C-alpha positions in Angstrom: 43.3 154.4 -67.9 40.9 156.1 -65.2 38.1 156.1 -67.8 37.9 152.7 -68.4 37.8 151.8 -64.5 34.9 154.2 -64.1 33.4 152.6 -67.3 33.7 148.9 -65.5 32.7 149.9 -62.0 29.9 151.7 -63.5 28.9 148.6 -65.2 28.9 146.3 -62.9 27.5 148.4 -60.7 24.4 148.1 -63.3 24.4 144.5 -64.0 24.3 143.1 -60.1 21.9 145.3 -59.2 18.9 144.8 -61.9 16.5 142.3 -61.5 17.5 139.1 -62.5 17.5 135.3 -62.1 21.3 135.4 -60.7 19.9 137.7 -58.2 16.7 135.6 -57.2 19.4 132.6 -56.9 21.4 134.0 -54.6 18.4 134.7 -52.5 16.6 131.7 -52.8 20.9 130.2 -51.8 21.2 133.2 -48.7 17.7 132.1 -46.9 18.6 128.8 -47.4 22.0 128.3 -46.4 23.2 131.8 -45.1 26.0 133.7 -46.3 28.9 131.4 -45.0 27.3 128.8 -47.5 26.5 130.9 -50.4 29.5 133.3 -50.0 31.1 130.9 -53.2 28.4 132.4 -55.7 30.7 135.6 -55.8 32.9 133.8 -58.1 30.2 132.6 -60.0 30.8 135.2 -63.0 34.7 135.1 -62.9 33.3 131.5 -63.7 30.7 131.0 -66.3 31.6 134.3 -68.3 35.4 132.9 -68.9 33.5 130.6 -72.0 31.1 133.7 -72.7 34.5 135.8 -73.6 36.5 133.5 -75.3 33.0 132.4 -77.9 32.7 136.2 -78.7 36.1 137.7 -78.5 37.9 134.7 -80.3 36.1 132.6 -81.7 33.2 134.5 -83.5 33.0 137.6 -84.6 29.2 137.5 -84.3 27.0 135.7 -82.5 24.8 133.6 -84.2 20.7 134.3 -84.0 20.1 130.7 -83.7 22.5 130.1 -80.8 21.2 132.7 -78.4 17.5 131.5 -79.2 19.3 128.2 -78.1 20.5 129.5 -75.3 16.8 131.7 -74.5 15.3 128.4 -74.6 16.7 126.7 -72.6 18.0 129.3 -69.6 13.5 129.3 -69.3 13.1 125.6 -68.5 16.8 125.7 -66.3 14.9 128.5 -64.7 11.8 126.6 -63.9 13.1 123.9 -63.1 14.7 126.0 -60.3 11.6 127.7 -59.1 9.7 124.5 -58.5 12.9 123.5 -56.7 12.7 126.6 -54.5 8.9 125.9 -54.0 9.4 122.5 -53.3 11.8 124.3 -50.1 9.3 127.0 -49.2 6.8 124.4 -48.4 9.1 123.1 -45.8 9.0 119.2 -48.4 12.2 117.6 -47.6 13.8 120.9 -46.4 16.6 119.3 -45.3 17.6 117.3 -48.2 16.9 120.2 -50.0 19.5 122.0 -48.0 21.7 119.9 -48.3 21.4 119.5 -52.4 21.4 123.1 -52.7 24.6 124.0 -50.8 26.2 121.4 -52.4 25.3 122.2 -55.8 24.4 125.9 -55.5 27.6 126.8 -57.6 26.9 124.5 -60.2 23.7 125.6 -60.7 24.6 129.5 -60.7 27.3 129.1 -63.4 24.5 126.7 -65.6 21.9 129.2 -65.7 24.8 132.0 -66.4 25.7 130.1 -69.2 22.3 129.2 -70.4 21.1 133.2 -70.1 21.8 135.0 -73.3 22.2 138.1 -71.2 26.2 137.6 -70.5 26.6 136.6 -74.9 24.6 140.0 -75.5 26.6 142.7 -73.2 30.1 141.2 -74.1 28.9 141.1 -77.9 27.5 144.5 -77.9 29.5 146.8 -74.9 31.8 144.9 -72.6 33.6 143.3 -76.1 34.3 146.4 -78.0 35.3 148.4 -75.0 37.7 145.3 -74.4 38.6 145.7 -77.5 39.8 149.3 -77.8 40.9 149.6 -74.4 43.4 146.2 -75.0 45.1 147.9 -78.6 45.5 151.2 -77.0 47.5 149.9 -74.1 46.8 145.6 -72.5 47.2 147.4 -69.1 43.7 149.5 -69.8 42.4 145.6 -70.8 43.5 144.6 -67.7 42.0 147.6 -65.6 39.0 146.6 -67.6 38.8 143.5 -66.7 39.8 143.5 -63.0 37.0 147.0 -62.2 34.8 144.8 -63.9 35.2 141.5 -62.0 35.6 143.1 -58.7 32.9 145.4 -58.6 31.0 142.5 -59.0 32.0 140.5 -56.2 32.3 143.6 -53.7 28.8 144.2 -55.1 27.6 141.0 -54.7 29.2 140.3 -51.6 27.3 143.2 -49.9 24.1 141.7 -51.9 24.3 138.0 -50.1 24.6 139.6 -47.1 21.9 141.8 -47.3 19.7 138.4 -48.3 21.2 136.4 -45.7 19.8 139.0 -43.2 16.5 138.2 -43.8 16.7 134.8 -41.9 16.9 136.5 -39.1 13.5 137.9 -39.7 11.7 135.4 -38.2 10.1 132.4 -40.2 7.6 134.6 -41.4 10.2 136.9 -42.9 11.9 133.9 -44.1 9.4 132.5 -45.6 8.0 135.8 -47.4 11.6 136.7 -48.8 11.9 132.7 -49.8 8.5 133.4 -51.9 9.7 136.4 -53.7 13.1 134.4 -55.4 10.5 131.0 -56.2 8.3 134.5 -58.4 11.4 136.0 -59.7 12.9 132.8 -60.8 9.4 131.9 -62.3 9.0 135.1 -64.4 12.4 135.4 -65.5 12.2 131.8 -67.1 8.8 132.4 -68.3 10.4 135.5 -69.9 13.2 133.9 -71.2 10.7 131.3 -73.0 8.3 134.1 -73.8 10.9 136.2 -75.3 12.3 133.1 -77.4 8.8 132.5 -79.1 8.6 135.9 -80.0 11.5 136.2 -81.7 14.1 137.4 -79.2 
């Protein structure tokens, strides 16, 4: 049981700290709305991973290549859309309205972004899925410990990341604008990367 817990914690740590679209979106939301209004985003993986788990473990033995390519294209376009929205906020265009919209729909946007990101599907089909099945077959408690360890670690680390990003608001207008442009650049880069990966055959 302990080995599965350690694996879950280690893998969650890797997933959270590596640069990605979700991290860039967290930065944008934290700067726009502060940590209190961004806090619900820590539960995004719990919601967005449910259909991924069902799809990988209970419906498909192997994800079709075409599905991943569709996700790749769709996710790239969606990330570029978010980058444009973030850029408008950075420029101060309709800033009050932009913050209100991002606060109301930030959670939905984050869930949509994760559902269109092929990485969770790949991670569950190649890494977490096989380990979970093995742990569950040995003892259901092992599987439960694996899932609990993975998602609880992700939530705790994501809370820390939100607090860190939100602290950039205290750096003044210049610091906030610099951090915001980093999030804009991150969203745009990952959007272009997903489109390029799909075009090049994934």
